[in-house]
C-alpha positions in Angstrom: 128.8 105.7 112.4 126.9 105.2 115.6 125.8 101.8 116.8 122.1 102.7 116.3 122.9 103.5 112.6 124.9 100.3 112.3 122.1 98.2 113.7 119.5 99.9 111.6 121.5 99.3 108.4 122.2 95.7 109.3 118.5 95.2 110.1 117.5 96.7 106.8 119.6 94.4 104.7 119.4 91.2 106.8 116.0 91.3 108.4 113.6 93.5 106.4 111.8 91.8 103.5 113.3 93.2 100.3 112.7 91.7 96.9 114.4 88.3 96.4 118.0 88.4 95.3 118.8 86.7 92.0 122.2 85.3 91.1 123.0 88.1 88.7 122.4 90.7 91.4 124.7 89.4 94.1 127.6 91.7 93.4 125.9 95.1 93.3 122.7 95.0 95.3 122.5 97.0 98.5 122.5 93.9 100.7 125.8 92.7 99.2 127.4 96.1 99.4 126.6 96.5 103.1 127.6 92.9 103.9 131.0 93.3 102.1 131.7 96.5 104.0 130.9 94.9 107.3 132.8 91.7 106.6 135.9 93.6 105.3 136.1 95.3 108.7 135.4 92.0 110.5 132.3 93.3 112.2 130.4 90.2 111.0 131.2 86.9 109.4 129.2 85.7 106.4 129.6 82.2 105.0 128.0 81.2 101.8 125.7 83.2 99.6 122.9 85.1 101.2 119.7 84.7 99.1 117.1 86.3 101.3 116.5 87.8 104.7 117.1 86.2 108.1 114.3 84.8 110.2 116.2 85.1 113.5 119.5 86.3 114.9 122.1 84.7 117.2 124.6 87.1 118.7 127.7 85.5 120.0 129.1 88.1 122.5 132.6 88.4 123.6 133.6 89.4 127.1 132.7 93.0 128.2 135.0 95.8 127.1 137.4 97.0 129.8 139.3 99.9 128.1 138.7 103.5 128.8 135.7 103.5 126.4 134.2 100.4 128.0 131.0 101.9 129.2 130.2 103.4 125.8 131.1 100.2 123.9 129.2 97.9 126.3 126.1 100.1 126.0 126.5 99.9 122.2 126.3 96.1 122.3 123.1 96.3 124.3 121.7 98.9 122.0 122.4 96.6 119.0 120.7 93.6 120.7 117.7 95.8 121.6 117.3 97.0 118.0 117.6 93.5 116.6 115.1 92.2 119.1 112.5 94.6 117.7 112.7 92.7 114.3 113.1 89.0 114.9 113.6 86.3 117.5 117.0 86.6 119.1 119.4 84.6 121.3 122.5 86.2 122.8 125.2 83.7 123.8 128.5 84.2 125.5 131.1 82.6 127.7 129.9 83.9 131.1 127.5 86.4 132.5 129.9 88.2 134.9 131.8 91.5 134.9 130.8 95.1 134.6 129.0 95.8 131.3 128.5 92.1 130.4 125.7 92.0 127.8 124.2 88.8 129.2 124.0 90.2 132.7 122.4 93.4 131.4 119.8 91.4 129.4 119.0 89.2 132.3 118.7 92.2 134.6 116.4 94.1 132.3 112.7 93.5 133.1 111.6 94.1 129.5 114.4 92.4 127.5 114.4 89.4 129.8 110.9 88.5 128.4 111.9 88.7 124.7 115.7 87.9 124.4 117.0 84.5 125.3 120.5 84.1 126.7 123.0 81.3 127.0 126.1 81.9 129.2 128.2 78.8 128.3 128.4 78.9 124.5 132.2 78.1 124.8 131.2 74.5 125.7 129.6 71.8 123.5 126.5 71.8 125.7 126.2 75.6 125.4 126.3 75.5 121.6 123.5 72.8 121.6 121.5 74.9 124.1 121.9 78.0 121.9 120.2 76.1 119.0 117.5 74.9 121.4 117.0 78.4 122.7 116.6 79.6 119.1 114.0 76.9 118.4 112.2 78.0 121.6 112.2 81.6 120.4 110.3 80.5 117.2 107.6 79.0 119.6 107.3 82.4 121.3 109.1 81.3 124.4 112.1 82.9 126.1 114.7 81.5 128.5 118.0 82.1 130.2 120.3 79.2 130.2 123.7 78.1 131.6 125.4 78.2 134.9 126.0 81.9 135.7 123.9 84.4 137.6 120.5 84.9 136.1 120.3 81.5 134.4 116.9 79.8 135.0 117.9 76.4 133.8 120.7 74.5 132.0 118.5 74.0 128.9 115.0 74.7 127.6 112.2 72.3 128.4 110.7 70.6 125.4 107.6 72.4 124.0 105.4 69.5 124.9 106.8 68.9 128.4 103.6 70.2 130.0 101.5 67.5 128.3 100.9 64.0 129.6 100.6 61.9 126.4 
């Protein structure tokens, strides 16, 4: 299955607005079937019961691939993020923005995606995890930013929404 199909399928079951799921439907509805298939292959991690659709997405990216298929795999990660960005607010977090094929570096270098996808390059730290949550809140306000300590970061953390107002 191609990465575009995978993203489309995940978007359909996690982000599109299907009918609400009732307790007696959890085991056999399309959303549950897809999520079980993806979790059994460890593509995603699901905790608790999913009772509706997501309002936003946080992608925690690992280091870039370095094997002989690296270019293709790294491009697939960017394709997935691009597809999800078309549906909901999104934050991509990782432990660094360096290396060939790094999705954070690619996002920060893309003139279109840099305006809609927020990034955090130090998610492996406590501060980075807090900043990831703040960046997600910022996305709901229609703002985007690039946070951390690596190339392309514009600040350590988002400014409060009312920072431009003087009481």
